[in-house]
Structure formats: structure tokens, C-alpha cells
C-alpha positions, 0 to 999 in steps of 0.5 A: 719161281725166281720171283718168290726167291727175291723177297719182292711182292708176288701179286698186284694187291701187295704191290698196290698196298705197298705203293699206297703206304708209301704215298701215305707216308709222303703225305704225312711228311708234307702235312708235318712240313706244313704244320711246322712252317705255320709254327715258324710263321707264328714265331716270326710274328712274335719276334717281330712284335717284341723285338722293338720293345724295351728289353726289360719289359715284362712278357709272358711265355707259355712253356709246357702248358704253363704261363711264365713271366719273363722279360723280353731280353730272356724270351727273345733269344729263346724264341729265336732259337726255337724258330731256328730249330724248327727251320732245321727240322723242316729242312730235314723233312724236305730232304726226307720227302725228296728221298721218299719221292725218289723211292716212289718214282723207282717203285713206280718204274720197277712195277710199271705203276700208272695212276688212273684217273676216275672219269670225273677227274678226267672231265674236270681236267679238260674243263678247268682253266688255270687260276679259275675257282670252281664250286662244289657240285653235290648230287647229280646235276639234273636231280631235284629233291 
């Protein structure tokens, strides 16, 4: 029973659950990256909109759910710092995603995991052309209600 002595998963179900958890964690990292990239885009829009304006002009900024009145010269540096901070977080999350992808690849190699596609996915892959958009089919093709 050398396998149970090594603190490794014993049966296929445990391995599958661990693999699913790892994939889920990777998907969460990617969704957080996407969310933060949208925040960076919004910060860029704000920076581009207020940069050419008079620095003494009044503007409003939402801070913790409270709208405060400031001048552009006070707000612009803060928005730029926030954008830079978000970009740093995105860089760290990208590094974490790469580590997680490597960990998943090692796990797949260790336990010889292969992803099986369902019959419908296999058919879709053979019929798809790159760049074409496909509609959604609901229900069997020949059924009538």
C-alpha cells in the first residue's frame, strides 16, 4: 500500500474532484482579471476625459459610496494612481494564472488526465469554421411543438 503512504488521492473520484477544483480556481482568476481590466479601461476613459480640462475646474468623485467635490488637479493624480495599482494587481493575477496552469498541466500529466468531449461538442468542432458565428439551437432539430 505504498500509494496510501504518499498523501496522494487514492481513487479516481478524489482525483477528478481535485482537478475540477483546480480548474474552477483558474476560471475565478481569469474572471477577476477580466473584471479588473474593465476597471482599468474605465479609469483610462476618465483620465482621457478630464486631462485636457482646466485643473481648477470642479469635478465629483465617488469615494466609498459618497460623492465628493474636488478639483481636477486633486482627482487626476488619484485616478492615475488607482489605475496603476489595478494594473499591478492584474500583473500579479496573470502570474498566478500561469502558475495555476502549470500546476494543472503537471496534475494532468501525473494522473494521465484527458478531457473527453461530449458527442455534441465533437460534432460542433468538425462543423465550425473559424470566424463564423453560429446560432443557438434549442431542442431537437426535428421536433415541432
